[in-house]
C-alpha positions in Angstrom: 0.2 -0.5 0.2 1.2 3.8 -1.0 1.1 6.5 1.6 -2.7 7.1 2.6 -4.0 10.0 4.5 -6.7 10.8 6.6 -8.4 13.8 7.7 -11.3 13.9 11.0 -12.7 17.2 12.0 -14.9 16.9 15.0 -15.4 20.1 18.0 -13.9 19.1 21.2 -15.1 15.8 23.0 -16.1 13.5 20.1 -13.5 11.5 20.7 -11.4 12.0 17.1 -8.4 12.2 19.0 -9.8 8.6 19.9 -10.3 7.4 17.0 -7.9 8.1 15.1 -5.2 6.9 18.1 -7.5 3.5 17.7 -7.2 2.8 14.2 -3.7 3.6 14.3 -3.4 0.8 16.9 -5.2 -2.3 14.8 -3.6 -1.0 11.5 -0.2 -1.2 13.4 -1.1 -5.0 14.6 -1.1 -5.3 10.5 1.8 -4.7 10.4 1.8 -1.3 8.6 3.6 1.9 9.3 1.5 4.7 11.5 1.2 7.8 11.5 -2.1 9.2 14.0 -1.9 12.8 15.6 -4.9 15.6 16.6 -3.8 18.8 16.1 -5.7 20.9 18.2 -5.1 24.0 20.6 -6.4 24.7 23.3 -9.9 24.4 22.8 -12.8 23.9 25.1 -15.2 21.1 24.8 -17.3 21.6 21.3 -14.5 23.9 19.0 -13.2 22.2 16.3 -10.8 20.1 16.1 -8.3 17.4 14.1 -7.2 14.6 14.3 -5.1 12.3 11.5 -3.9 8.9 10.4 -0.9 7.8 7.7 -0.8 4.7 6.7 1.4 3.1 4.7 3.5 -0.6 3.6 6.3 1.0 3.8 8.1 3.4 7.3 6.7 7.3 7.3 9.2 9.5 6.5 6.4 12.2 6.8 6.5 14.1 9.7 4.0 16.8 9.1 0.5 18.2 9.3 -2.0 16.5 6.2 -3.4 19.0 3.4 -4.5 16.2 0.4 -6.0 13.4 2.2 -7.1 11.2 0.6 -10.5 9.9 3.4 -12.0 12.7 4.8 -13.5 11.8 8.3 -16.9 13.5 10.1 -17.8 13.1 12.9 -20.0 16.3 13.0 -22.1 17.2 9.6 -22.2 20.8 11.6 -18.7 21.5 10.5 -19.3 21.4 6.7 -21.1 24.8 7.3 -18.1 26.0 8.7 -15.2 24.4 7.7 -14.5 23.2 4.4 -13.7 19.6 5.5 -12.8 18.6 1.6 -10.5 21.1 1.8 -7.6 19.9 -0.3 -9.1 16.2 -1.3 -9.1 14.6 -4.1 -11.2 13.8 -7.5 -10.6 10.1 -6.3 -11.5 11.0 -2.2 -12.7 9.2 -0.3 -15.8 11.3 3.0 -17.7 9.9 6.1 -19.8 11.8 7.4 -22.1 11.3 10.1 -25.5 12.5 9.6 -29.4 11.4 8.6 -28.9 12.5 5.8 -28.0 10.5 2.2 -24.8 9.9 0.3 -27.0 11.3 -1.9 -27.9 14.5 -0.3 -23.9 15.0 0.7 -22.6 14.4 -2.1 -25.1 17.4 -3.5 -24.0 19.3 -0.5 -20.2 19.4 -1.1 -20.7 20.0 -3.9 -18.5 17.0 -5.0 -18.8 15.5 -8.1 -16.3 12.6 -8.0 -15.6 11.4 -4.4 -17.2 8.5 -3.2 -19.9 9.6 0.3 -20.8 7.7 2.4 -23.1 8.1 5.6 -23.8 6.2 9.0 -25.7 7.8 11.9 -22.9 7.2 14.4 -24.4 9.5 16.8 -27.5 8.0 16.6 -26.5 4.7 17.3 -24.4 5.8 19.7 -27.0 6.9 21.5 -28.6 3.9 21.3 -26.3 1.6 22.7 -24.0 4.0 24.7 -26.7 6.0 25.5 -24.9 9.3 24.9 -23.7 11.7 21.7 -20.2 9.9 21.0 -20.2 8.8 17.4 -16.1 8.4 17.7 -16.2 4.3 17.7 -18.9 4.0 15.2 -17.5 5.9 12.6 -15.0 3.7 13.3 -16.3 0.5 11.7 -18.3 2.4 9.5 -14.3 3.2 7.9 -13.6 0.2 7.8 -16.2 -1.0 6.0 -16.0 2.0 3.0 -12.3 2.1 3.5 -11.5 -1.5 3.1 -8.1 -0.5 5.0 -8.5 -3.5 7.6 -10.0 -6.5 7.5 -12.8 -6.0 10.7 -12.3 -8.8 13.4 -8.6 -8.4 13.4 -9.5 -4.8 14.2 -12.3 -5.1 16.4 -10.2 -8.0 18.4 -7.5 -4.4 18.8 -10.4 -2.0 19.8 -11.4 -4.4 22.5 -8.3 -4.4 23.5 -6.8 -0.8 24.0 -10.7 -0.2 25.3 -10.0 -2.7 28.4 -7.0 -1.9 29.6 -8.0 2.4 29.6 -12.2 1.1 30.8 -11.0 -1.8 33.5 -13.6 -1.9 34.9 -15.8 -0.3 32.6 -16.5 -3.8 30.8 -20.0 -1.8 30.1 -17.7 0.7 28.0 -15.8 -1.7 26.4 -18.6 -4.3 24.7 -20.9 -0.9 24.6 -18.3 0.5 22.0 -17.7 -3.0 20.6 -21.3 -3.4 19.3 -21.4 0.4 18.9 -18.8 -0.5 15.9 -20.5 -3.2 14.5 -23.6 -1.6 14.1 -22.4 1.4 12.1 -19.9 -1.7 9.8 -23.3 -2.9 8.7 -25.3 0.5 8.4 -23.0 2.6 6.8 -24.0 3.3 2.6 
């Protein structure tokens, strides 16, 4: 695999950084080279944030921001009103949006012509399963389905392992996130 870059758009508290890190950990376990990093300053909860991934079969020598992502993941669709989420996206790029709208509606809204657009209502999935609007892990499941960058089951095991370390006394949190990832993987269009 040649170098591929992903840009995550979210708001502080939605887990864009965590999703990028979970994706990175899963990719490393498959033998890929990976970078996962956020870009934010002293923003508060709700402020726009970015997170990034680079993935490759070869060592990654770049250590700069990502300007031309092949994949853009949007955790909060309201950001599309104030942030150009498609900035730098190539003609064959992919956009994945957490929304109730259809892919065609998003494609029209973002004025895209050749790019692929995928949608999933990650917020609804999160509210149903996790009892709060935290769309990051469902969007991770949708990203795996839309991009086919990683095999689903090994990615799921990696995420489960990381969540068990982060929440050792909260198996409900681990199980809920795994269910949310699976549901978004199934529902992304």
